BAKOLNU-440133 format. One record per residue (C-alpha): residue number from 1; residue in three letters; x, y, z. Coordinates in Angstrom, 2 decimals, padded with zeros to 5 digits. Each point is the difference from the previous one (the first is absolute). Layout:
# BAKOLNU-440133
{r NUM,"ALA",{X,Y,Z}}
...
END
This chain:
# BAKOLNU-440133
{r 1,"MET",{043.62,028.48,114.39}}
{r 2,"THR",{001.01,003.14,-001.84}}
{r 3,"ASP",{001.54,003.23,001.20}}
{r 4,"THR",{-003.37,001.63,-000.67}}
{r 5,"THR",{-001.59,-002.26,002.63}}
{r 6,"PHE",{002.68,001.01,002.49}}
{r 7,"ASP",{-000.64,003.66,-000.77}}
{r 8,"GLN",{-003.73,-000.49,000.45}}
{r 9,"LEU",{000.55,-001.59,003.41}}
{r 10,"MET",{002.25,002.88,001.06}}
{r 11,"GLU",{-002.61,002.52,-001.08}}
{r 12,"HIS",{-002.67,-001.99,001.86}}
{r 13,"ALA",{002.20,000.10,003.11}}
{r 14,"ARG",{000.51,003.75,-000.25}}
{r 15,"GLN",{-003.73,000.54,-000.45}}
{r 16,"GLY",{-000.72,-002.26,002.95}}
{r 17,"TYR",{002.21,002.08,002.27}}
{r 18,"ALA",{-001.35,003.27,-001.42}}
{r 19,"ARG",{-003.55,-001.14,000.81}}
{r 20,"ALA",{000.94,-001.19,003.51}}
{r 21,"ARG",{-000.39,-003.67,-000.94}}
{r 22,"PRO",{003.32,-001.41,001.19}}
{r 23,"ASP",{-001.09,-003.65,-000.15}}
{r 24,"GLU",{-000.67,000.35,-003.73}}
{r 25,"ALA",{003.34,001.73,-000.49}}
{r 26,"ILE",{001.96,-002.66,001.90}}
{r 27,"ALA",{-001.75,-002.80,-001.92}}
{r 28,"ALA",{000.92,001.66,-003.31}}
{r 29,"LEU",{003.60,000.47,001.10}}
{r 30,"SER",{000.25,-003.63,001.10}}
{r 31,"LYS",{-001.11,-001.11,-003.47}}
{r 32,"ALA",{002.39,002.48,-001.60}}
{r 33,"THR",{002.86,-001.49,002.03}}
{r 34,"LEU",{-000.80,-003.49,-001.24}}
{r 35,"ILE",{-000.01,000.97,-003.68}}
{r 36,"ALA",{002.85,002.54,000.10}}
{r 37,"GLN",{002.39,-000.80,-002.83}}
{r 38,"SER",{002.87,002.19,001.11}}
{r 39,"VAL",{001.70,001.44,003.05}}
{r 40,"ALA",{-001.07,003.44,-001.20}}
{r 41,"GLN",{-003.63,-001.05,000.32}}
{r 42,"LEU",{000.63,-001.42,003.46}}
{r 43,"ARG",{001.52,003.33,000.99}}
{r 44,"GLU",{-003.18,001.73,-001.10}}
{r 45,"VAL",{-002.03,-002.32,002.24}}
{r 46,"TYR",{002.43,000.59,002.88}}
{r 47,"ARG",{-000.19,003.78,-000.32}}
{r 48,"THR",{-003.79,-000.05,-000.05}}
{r 49,"HIS",{-000.23,-002.17,003.13}}
{r 50,"ARG",{002.50,002.26,001.74}}
{r 51,"ARG",{-001.67,003.28,-000.96}}
{r 52,"PHE",{-003.29,-001.19,001.44}}
{r 53,"GLY",{001.50,-001.34,003.21}}
{r 54,"ARG",{-000.25,-003.76,-000.61}}
{r 55,"PHE",{003.49,-000.70,001.31}}
{r 56,"GLU",{-000.32,-003.76,000.52}}
{r 57,"HIS",{-001.13,-000.41,-003.60}}
{r 58,"ALA",{002.73,002.40,-001.14}}
{r 59,"LEU",{002.66,-001.97,001.85}}
{r 60,"ALA",{-001.10,-003.28,-001.58}}
{r 61,"VAL",{000.29,001.52,-003.48}}
{r 62,"LEU",{003.34,001.63,000.85}}
{r 63,"ARG",{001.34,-003.38,001.12}}
{r 64,"GLU",{-001.04,-001.48,-003.34}}
{r 65,"ILE",{001.73,002.85,-001.82}}
{r 66,"MET",{003.20,-000.51,002.00}}
{r 67,"MET",{-000.05,-003.72,-000.79}}
{r 68,"ARG",{-000.39,000.61,-003.72}}
{r 69,"GLU",{002.42,002.92,-000.17}}
{r 70,"PRO",{002.41,-000.25,002.95}}
{r 71,"GLY",{002.58,002.56,001.03}}
{r 72,"ILE",{-001.90,003.21,-000.85}}
{r 73,"ALA",{001.01,002.68,002.50}}
{r 74,"SER",{-003.26,001.98,-000.22}}
{r 75,"ASP",{-002.00,-003.07,001.03}}
{r 76,"TYR",{001.94,-000.19,003.26}}
{r 77,"LEU",{-000.63,003.70,000.56}}
{r 78,"GLN",{-003.74,-000.56,-000.37}}
{r 79,"LEU",{000.26,-002.88,002.46}}
{r 80,"ALA",{001.85,002.17,002.51}}
{r 81,"LEU",{-002.34,002.97,-000.30}}
{r 82,"THR",{-003.16,-002.06,000.36}}
{r 83,"PHE",{000.92,-002.33,002.85}}
{r 84,"GLY",{001.81,000.23,003.32}}
{r 85,"PHE",{002.97,-002.20,000.95}}
{r 86,"THR",{000.64,-001.50,003.42}}
{r 87,"GLU",{003.01,-002.17,-000.89}}
{r 88,"ILE",{002.57,-000.64,-002.68}}
{r 89,"ASN",{-001.99,-002.50,-002.02}}
{r 90,"ASP",{000.44,-001.50,-003.46}}
{r 91,"ASP",{-001.25,003.20,-001.64}}
{r 92,"VAL",{002.58,002.11,001.80}}
{r 93,"ARG",{002.78,-002.47,-000.80}}
{r 94,"ALA",{-001.02,000.12,-003.66}}
{r 95,"MET",{000.10,003.80,000.05}}
{r 96,"LEU",{003.45,000.01,001.58}}
{r 97,"ALA",{001.30,-002.50,-002.54}}
{r 98,"LEU",{-001.45,001.99,-002.89}}
{r 99,"ASP",{001.48,003.18,001.46}}
{r 100,"GLU",{003.47,-001.54,000.07}}
{r 101,"ARG",{-000.26,-000.74,-003.73}}
{r 102,"ALA",{-001.58,003.31,-001.02}}
{r 103,"THR",{002.17,002.32,-002.09}}
{r 104,"GLU",{-002.53,002.31,-001.71}}
{r 105,"PRO",{-000.65,003.25,001.91}}
{r 106,"LYS",{-003.77,-000.44,-000.41}}
{r 107,"ASP",{000.05,-003.48,001.55}}
{r 108,"ARG",{002.32,001.09,002.82}}
{r 109,"ALA",{-002.32,002.91,000.75}}
{r 110,"VAL",{-003.15,-002.13,-000.02}}
{r 111,"LEU",{001.54,-002.71,002.17}}
{r 112,"GLY",{001.40,002.63,002.35}}
{r 113,"PHE",{-003.46,001.40,000.62}}
{r 114,"ALA",{-001.35,-003.53,000.49}}
{r 115,"LEU",{002.70,-001.05,002.45}}
{r 116,"GLY",{-000.19,003.33,001.82}}
{r 117,"LYS",{-003.66,-000.75,000.67}}
{r 118,"VAL",{000.76,-003.60,001.04}}
{r 119,"PHE",{002.60,001.00,002.57}}
{r 120,"GLN",{-002.18,002.85,001.21}}
{r 121,"ASP",{-002.67,-002.61,000.72}}
{r 122,"LEU",{002.61,-002.07,001.84}}
{r 123,"GLY",{001.15,002.99,002.06}}
{r 124,"GLU",{003.57,-000.01,-001.39}}
{r 125,"ILE",{000.09,003.76,-000.53}}
{r 126,"ASP",{003.70,000.38,-000.92}}
{r 127,"ARG",{-000.27,-002.68,-002.66}}
{r 128,"SER",{-003.34,001.33,-001.20}}
{r 129,"PHE",{001.32,003.53,-000.50}}
{r 130,"ALA",{003.09,-001.25,-001.82}}
{r 131,"TYR",{-002.27,-001.62,-002.59}}
{r 132,"TYR",{-002.25,003.06,-000.23}}
{r 133,"ALA",{003.01,002.28,-000.49}}
{r 134,"ARG",{001.44,-002.22,-002.72}}
{r 135,"ALA",{-003.35,-000.29,-001.75}}
{r 136,"ASN",{-000.45,003.76,-000.13}}
{r 137,"ALA",{003.56,000.63,-001.17}}
{r 138,"GLU",{-000.32,-002.57,-002.78}}
{r 139,"HIS",{-003.29,001.43,-001.21}}
{r 140,"ARG",{001.14,003.63,000.25}}
{r 141,"ARG",{002.85,-000.75,-002.41}}
{r 142,"THR",{-002.55,-000.88,-002.68}}
{r 143,"LEU",{-001.86,003.33,000.25}}
{r 144,"THR",{000.49,003.49,-001.37}}
{r 145,"TYR",{-001.31,002.46,002.55}}
{r 146,"SER",{000.82,003.50,001.22}}
{r 147,"ILE",{-001.24,001.31,003.33}}
{r 148,"ASP",{000.92,003.48,-001.27}}
{r 149,"ASP",{-002.65,-000.35,-002.72}}
{r 150,"ALA",{-002.56,-000.92,002.63}}
{r 151,"ALA",{000.97,003.07,002.05}}
{r 152,"ALA",{-000.32,002.24,-003.06}}
{r 153,"GLU",{-003.50,-001.37,-000.67}}
{r 154,"ILE",{-001.16,000.67,003.56}}
{r 155,"ASP",{001.45,003.52,000.01}}
{r 156,"ALA",{-001.63,000.80,-003.36}}
{r 157,"THR",{-003.36,-001.24,001.28}}
{r 158,"ILE",{000.24,002.17,003.10}}
{r 159,"ARG",{000.84,003.05,-002.13}}
{r 160,"THR",{-002.89,-000.68,-002.40}}
{r 161,"PHE",{-002.79,-000.75,002.44}}
{r 162,"ASP",{-000.37,003.04,002.20}}
{r 163,"ALA",{-002.95,001.90,001.43}}
{r 164,"ASP",{-000.28,002.28,-003.04}}
{r 165,"LEU",{-000.30,-002.95,-002.38}}
{r 166,"MET",{-002.64,-001.72,002.11}}
{r 167,"ARG",{-002.04,003.23,000.18}}
{r 168,"ARG",{000.29,000.59,-003.74}}
{r 169,"PHE",{-001.52,-003.41,-000.81}}
{r 170,"GLU",{-002.53,-000.09,002.82}}
{r 171,"GLY",{-003.32,-001.39,-001.23}}
{r 172,"LYS",{001.31,-000.99,-003.42}}
{r 173,"GLY",{000.38,-003.71,000.67}}
{r 174,"ASP",{-002.46,-002.85,-000.33}}
{r 175,"PRO",{-002.52,-000.20,002.89}}
{r 176,"GLU",{000.08,-003.82,-000.15}}
{r 177,"ALA",{000.44,-001.39,003.52}}
{r 178,"SER",{000.49,-003.69,-000.77}}
{r 179,"PRO",{003.84,-000.24,000.21}}
{r 180,"ILE",{001.72,-000.93,003.25}}
{r 181,"PHE",{003.77,000.31,-000.40}}
{r 182,"ILE",{002.29,-001.99,002.32}}
{r 183,"VAL",{003.55,001.32,000.12}}
{r 184,"GLY",{003.18,-000.45,002.03}}
{r 185,"LEU",{003.12,-002.08,000.10}}
{r 186,"PRO",{-000.07,-003.68,-000.91}}
{r 187,"ARG",{-000.57,-002.42,002.88}}
{r 188,"SER",{-001.82,002.68,002.01}}
{r 189,"GLY",{-003.29,-001.87,000.39}}
{r 190,"SER",{-001.49,001.19,-003.29}}
{r 191,"THR",{-001.16,-003.44,-001.16}}
{r 192,"LEU",{-001.72,-000.52,003.35}}
{r 193,"THR",{-001.67,003.42,-000.23}}
{r 194,"GLU",{-001.23,-000.69,-003.52}}
{r 195,"GLN",{-001.26,-003.44,001.04}}
{r 196,"ILE",{-002.04,001.57,002.81}}
{r 197,"LEU",{-001.49,002.57,-002.38}}
{r 198,"ALA",{-000.62,-002.60,-002.72}}
{r 199,"THR",{-001.97,-002.06,002.53}}
{r 200,"HIS",{-002.50,002.87,000.25}}
{r 201,"GLN",{-003.14,-000.62,-002.00}}
{r 202,"ASP",{000.44,003.22,-002.02}}
{r 203,"VAL",{003.74,-000.19,-000.81}}
{r 204,"TYR",{001.81,-001.72,-002.84}}
{r 205,"GLY",{003.66,-000.79,000.68}}
{r 206,"GLY",{001.82,001.26,-003.09}}
{r 207,"GLY",{003.54,-000.87,001.06}}
{r 208,"GLU",{003.05,001.75,-001.38}}
{r 209,"MET",{-001.11,002.19,-002.87}}
{r 210,"HIS",{002.51,001.87,-002.14}}
{r 211,"LEU",{-002.49,002.44,-001.45}}
{r 212,"MET",{000.87,003.11,002.01}}
{r 213,"GLY",{003.68,-000.49,-000.77}}
{r 214,"SER",{-000.91,-000.29,-003.68}}
{r 215,"VAL",{-002.00,003.24,000.15}}
{r 216,"ALA",{002.91,001.85,001.61}}
{r 217,"GLY",{002.45,-001.58,-002.47}}
{r 218,"THR",{-002.07,001.15,-002.98}}
{r 219,"MET",{-000.11,003.53,001.40}}
{r 220,"ARG",{003.79,000.00,000.27}}
{r 221,"GLN",{000.39,-001.33,-003.54}}
{r 222,"GLN",{-002.24,002.71,-001.41}}
{r 223,"ALA",{001.45,002.99,001.82}}
{r 224,"GLY",{003.30,-001.07,001.58}}
{r 225,"SER",{-001.34,000.09,003.54}}
{r 226,"VAL",{-003.31,-000.19,001.85}}
{r 227,"ALA",{000.42,003.65,000.99}}
{r 228,"ALA",{000.43,001.12,-003.61}}
{r 229,"PHE",{-002.98,-002.09,-001.06}}
{r 230,"LEU",{-002.28,001.46,002.66}}
{r 231,"ALA",{001.09,003.52,-000.93}}
{r 232,"THR",{-001.46,-000.39,-003.49}}
{r 233,"ASN",{-002.85,-002.53,000.50}}
{r 234,"PRO",{-002.66,001.32,002.35}}
{r 235,"ASP",{-002.54,-002.74,-000.88}}
{r 236,"LEU",{000.57,-002.96,002.30}}
{r 237,"ARG",{-003.13,-002.02,-000.82}}
{r 238,"PRO",{001.51,-001.95,-002.95}}
{r 239,"TRP",{002.88,-001.09,002.23}}
{r 240,"ALA",{-002.32,-001.07,002.77}}
{r 241,"ASN",{-001.94,-001.99,-002.60}}
{r 242,"ALA",{003.21,-001.60,-001.32}}
{r 243,"TYR",{000.55,-001.40,003.50}}
{r 244,"LEU",{-003.60,-000.83,000.83}}
{r 245,"SER",{-001.38,-001.58,-003.18}}
{r 246,"PRO",{002.05,-003.26,000.11}}
{r 247,"VAL",{-000.83,-000.45,003.68}}
{r 248,"LEU",{-003.73,000.49,-000.50}}
{r 249,"ASP",{000.12,-002.54,-002.83}}
{r 250,"ALA",{001.59,-002.50,002.39}}
{r 251,"LEU",{-002.62,000.81,002.64}}
{r 252,"ARG",{-002.80,-000.75,-002.43}}
{r 253,"ILE",{001.56,-003.37,-000.82}}
{r 254,"ASP",{001.38,-001.15,003.37}}
{r 255,"GLY",{-001.38,002.41,002.58}}
{r 256,"ARG",{-003.41,-001.66,000.44}}
{r 257,"GLY",{-001.77,003.31,000.61}}
{r 258,"LYS",{002.58,001.52,002.33}}
{r 259,"SER",{000.19,003.79,-000.09}}
{r 260,"ARG",{003.50,000.65,001.38}}
{r 261,"PHE",{003.43,-001.39,-000.84}}
{r 262,"THR",{003.51,-000.03,001.41}}
{r 263,"ASP",{003.21,000.80,-001.85}}
{r 264,"LYS",{002.96,-001.39,001.94}}
{r 265,"GLN",{002.80,001.41,-002.15}}
{r 266,"LEU",{002.21,000.99,002.92}}
{r 267,"ASP",{002.28,002.46,-001.77}}
{r 268,"ASN",{-003.01,002.19,-000.67}}
{r 269,"PHE",{001.19,001.69,003.19}}
{r 270,"LYS",{002.03,002.14,-002.44}}
{r 271,"ARG",{-003.21,000.94,-001.87}}
{r 272,"ILE",{-002.34,000.97,002.83}}
{r 273,"GLY",{-000.16,003.59,-001.27}}
{r 274,"LEU",{-000.93,-001.17,-003.49}}
{r 275,"ILE",{-002.57,-002.42,001.41}}
{r 276,"LYS",{-001.71,002.80,001.95}}
{r 277,"LEU",{-000.02,002.23,-003.08}}
{r 278,"LEU",{-001.60,-002.69,-002.16}}
{r 279,"PHE",{-002.29,-001.45,002.69}}
{r 280,"PRO",{-000.60,002.48,002.83}}
{r 281,"ARG",{-002.40,-002.43,001.71}}
{r 282,"ALA",{002.27,-003.04,-000.20}}
{r 283,"ARG",{001.12,-001.53,003.26}}
{r 284,"ILE",{003.69,-000.60,000.64}}
{r 285,"ILE",{001.26,-002.46,002.62}}
{r 286,"ARG",{003.66,-000.02,001.03}}
{r 287,"CYS",{001.10,-003.24,001.66}}
{r 288,"LEU",{002.43,000.36,002.87}}
{r 289,"ARG",{002.03,-002.57,001.87}}
{r 290,"ASP",{002.80,000.21,002.55}}
{r 291,"PRO",{002.65,001.48,-002.32}}
{r 292,"LEU",{002.84,-002.31,001.01}}
{r 293,"ASP",{-002.19,-003.09,-000.41}}
{r 294,"ASN",{-001.22,001.40,-003.31}}
{r 295,"LEU",{003.45,000.73,-001.41}}
{r 296,"PHE",{001.52,-003.27,001.09}}
{r 297,"THR",{-002.93,-001.96,-001.39}}
{r 298,"ILE",{000.58,001.75,-003.33}}
{r 299,"PHE",{003.70,-000.93,000.18}}
{r 300,"ARG",{-000.64,-003.67,000.73}}
{r 301,"ARG",{-002.47,-000.63,-002.83}}
{r 302,"PRO",{000.66,000.01,-003.76}}
{r 303,"PHE",{-002.16,001.91,-002.44}}
{r 304,"GLY",{-000.66,-000.81,-003.63}}
{r 305,"GLY",{002.32,001.31,-002.71}}
{r 306,"ASN",{001.17,003.59,000.45}}
{r 307,"ASN",{-002.84,000.85,002.38}}
{r 308,"VAL",{000.94,001.64,003.30}}
{r 309,"ALA",{003.59,000.25,-001.21}}
{r 310,"TYR",{000.95,002.17,002.99}}
{r 311,"SER",{-000.59,-002.90,002.39}}
{r 312,"TYR",{003.14,-002.10,-000.58}}
{r 313,"ASP",{002.55,002.27,001.65}}
{r 314,"GLN",{-000.43,001.24,003.56}}
{r 315,"GLN",{001.38,003.47,-000.73}}
{r 316,"GLU",{-002.30,000.44,-003.00}}
{r 317,"LEU",{-002.98,-001.38,001.91}}
{r 318,"ALA",{000.70,002.42,002.86}}
{r 319,"ALA",{000.32,002.92,-002.43}}
{r 320,"TYR",{-003.25,-000.95,-001.74}}
{r 321,"TYR",{-001.80,-000.17,003.34}}
{r 322,"ARG",{001.11,003.56,000.76}}
{r 323,"LEU",{-001.33,001.12,-003.40}}
{r 324,"TYR",{-003.30,-001.78,000.64}}
{r 325,"ARG",{-000.32,001.66,003.39}}
{r 326,"LYS",{000.77,003.40,-001.57}}
{r 327,"MET",{-002.62,-000.54,-002.71}}
{r 328,"MET",{-002.73,-001.04,002.44}}
{r 329,"ALA",{000.76,002.95,002.31}}
{r 330,"HIS",{-000.54,002.29,-002.99}}
{r 331,"TRP",{-003.39,-001.52,-000.82}}
{r 332,"HIS",{-001.17,000.19,003.61}}
{r 333,"ASP",{000.98,003.68,000.13}}
{r 334,"LEU",{-001.48,000.84,-003.40}}
{r 335,"LEU",{-003.18,-002.09,000.27}}
{r 336,"PRO",{-000.88,-000.31,003.68}}
{r 337,"GLY",{-002.51,-002.76,000.62}}
{r 338,"ALA",{000.19,-001.35,-003.56}}
{r 339,"VAL",{001.98,-003.11,000.98}}
{r 340,"LEU",{-000.91,-002.43,002.76}}
{r 341,"ASP",{002.96,-001.71,001.68}}
{r 342,"VAL",{-000.85,-003.57,000.99}}
{r 343,"SER",{002.34,-001.65,002.50}}
{r 344,"TYR",{000.63,-003.72,-000.41}}
{r 345,"GLU",{000.80,-000.35,003.70}}
{r 346,"GLN",{-003.24,001.71,001.05}}
{r 347,"LEU",{-001.97,-002.12,-002.45}}
{r 348,"VAL",{001.42,-003.17,001.55}}
{r 349,"ALA",{-000.38,001.19,003.60}}
{r 350,"ASP",{-003.56,001.32,-000.30}}
{r 351,"PRO",{-001.54,-001.13,-003.30}}
{r 352,"GLU",{-003.60,001.17,000.11}}
{r 353,"PRO",{000.59,003.67,000.94}}
{r 354,"SER",{002.76,000.22,-002.61}}
{r 355,"MET",{-002.24,-001.54,-002.65}}
{r 356,"ARG",{-002.89,002.28,000.91}}
{r 357,"ARG",{002.27,003.04,-000.31}}
{r 358,"LEU",{001.21,-001.25,-003.40}}
{r 359,"LEU",{-003.51,-000.61,-001.33}}
{r 360,"ASP",{-001.30,003.27,001.38}}
{r 361,"PHE",{002.77,001.94,-001.74}}
{r 362,"CYS",{-000.93,-001.73,-003.26}}
{r 363,"GLY",{-003.67,000.91,000.44}}
{r 364,"LEU",{-000.99,-003.64,000.45}}
{r 365,"ASP",{-002.49,-001.43,002.47}}
{r 366,"TRP",{001.25,-002.48,002.55}}
{r 367,"ASP",{000.03,-003.55,-001.34}}
{r 368,"PRO",{000.74,-002.69,002.63}}
{r 369,"ALA",{001.24,-002.28,-002.79}}
{r 370,"CYS",{003.19,002.09,-000.01}}
{r 371,"LEU",{000.99,-001.66,003.28}}
{r 372,"GLU",{000.10,-003.28,-001.96}}
{r 373,"PHE",{002.16,001.41,-002.79}}
{r 374,"HIS",{002.12,-003.17,-000.14}}
{r 375,"ARG",{-002.99,-001.96,-001.29}}
{r 376,"THR",{-000.48,002.20,-003.07}}
{r 377,"GLU",{000.51,-001.85,-003.28}}
{r 378,"ARG",{002.22,002.20,-002.17}}
{r 379,"GLY",{003.40,-000.41,-001.55}}
{r 380,"ILE",{003.05,001.39,001.80}}
{r 381,"PRO",{002.91,000.35,-002.45}}
{r 382,"THR",{002.56,001.45,002.44}}
{r 383,"ASN",{002.26,-001.76,002.50}}
{r 384,"SER",{-002.54,000.87,002.69}}
{r 385,"PHE",{-002.32,-002.75,-001.27}}
{r 386,"ALA",{000.55,-002.15,003.10}}
{r 387,"GLN",{-000.49,002.69,002.64}}
{r 388,"VAL",{-003.39,001.24,-001.23}}
{r 389,"ARG",{-001.40,-003.55,000.02}}
{r 390,"GLN",{000.31,-000.04,003.79}}
{r 391,"PRO",{-001.66,002.01,002.79}}
{r 392,"LEU",{002.03,002.95,001.26}}
{r 393,"TYR",{003.14,-000.99,001.84}}
{r 394,"ALA",{002.87,001.89,001.65}}
{r 395,"ASP",{002.87,-002.38,-000.80}}
{r 396,"SER",{001.72,002.41,-002.37}}
{r 397,"ILE",{-000.16,003.03,002.30}}
{r 398,"GLY",{003.46,000.84,001.32}}
{r 399,"MET",{001.65,-002.69,-002.12}}
{r 400,"ALA",{002.77,002.37,-001.15}}
{r 401,"GLN",{001.38,000.40,003.51}}
{r 402,"ALA",{001.83,-003.34,-000.16}}
{r 403,"TYR",{001.89,001.29,-003.07}}
{r 404,"ARG",{000.74,003.46,001.41}}
{r 405,"PRO",{003.81,-000.54,000.25}}
{r 406,"PHE",{000.10,-000.71,-003.77}}
{r 407,"ILE",{-002.20,002.80,-001.32}}
{r 408,"ALA",{001.65,003.21,001.23}}
{r 409,"PRO",{-000.89,002.06,-003.13}}
{r 410,"LEU",{-003.67,-000.84,000.45}}
{r 411,"VAL",{000.11,000.78,003.72}}
{r 412,"ALA",{001.59,003.38,-000.76}}
{r 413,"ALA",{-002.61,000.81,-002.67}}
{r 414,"VAL",{-002.83,-000.71,002.41}}
{r 415,"ALA",{001.63,002.02,002.77}}
{r 416,"GLY",{000.72,003.00,-002.23}}
END
């Protein structure tokens, strides 16, 4: 068999999932596994199974990968994040042995996150936090990041977007009402919220789009700042179109007739003013979670590359949380009623009323399928892939309390 045949099977699998035909997708992936000529191809099969919630199939492929290419730290992290541990088994012993040999900061970070999760599962909180702390410290050393730059960005945004600016551009945006923006901190329930919306018959789950950030970045490149750009460019329609056109193209191809779409680029919380200028009728959802649970969950999970660079040091994470809170307070004052806060805890405790409130805010009719969001066939690329494949559960609520003695900077940020 050739690589082309493998590629065809992978495309058939993706189309099967996209068309809600999981049996066809799984059959194609099983054949792709049999003819895979490299570990890289097996990893592609594994990632596809995982994204679509087929964890037993994903585990079988991951085991094959680990047999062919043993001792890869990131494979053990995937194992730890996907499955719970009730004892120190062969997998845990292998992780510990690999950790003892690890010398590269990247491997020590990855294994630290994996072992932190393992010992959290086992209830050994002291040992768990020691691994989490080491993992974050190792990863932070590889990053270039300044919390002062983040503070300067937030302050500049607050200065730029005031009542006078919003009045000056009133009515000059695009009347398109299809976008639903989901913003907030990572690990705040945003993937769950998008999954609920994407289960609605009229909504396409767009995932994390970078388009609004690109629009704002181009404005800064052209004029030095968004404020300077807006001062000399009163016509907003081309910029709305620059955001909207690629999304509408995707809707025509993958949306299967759906009229609304979600954009789950969380750091768009910094661009809410720009969003409302470009799309006055757009809906904006801010996901909220118990702040201590939220911050600690950010701290105990790695992110790809330089993303969420503020998360690997407790002091920086605490400072960023204060900036986030300051930014959102500004938007609520400036644009009352423009942003709906959705509480993860309320959603878990009383799902249907919370979902009805969410859909009503978005101008969507009630769809009882939303209560079965975990059955929706769509890819989940974030580390929340496991949670949204299950019915709502409260296991993670209050989980930070066990670590409270170790996370004083986060406790202080939440309190102040």
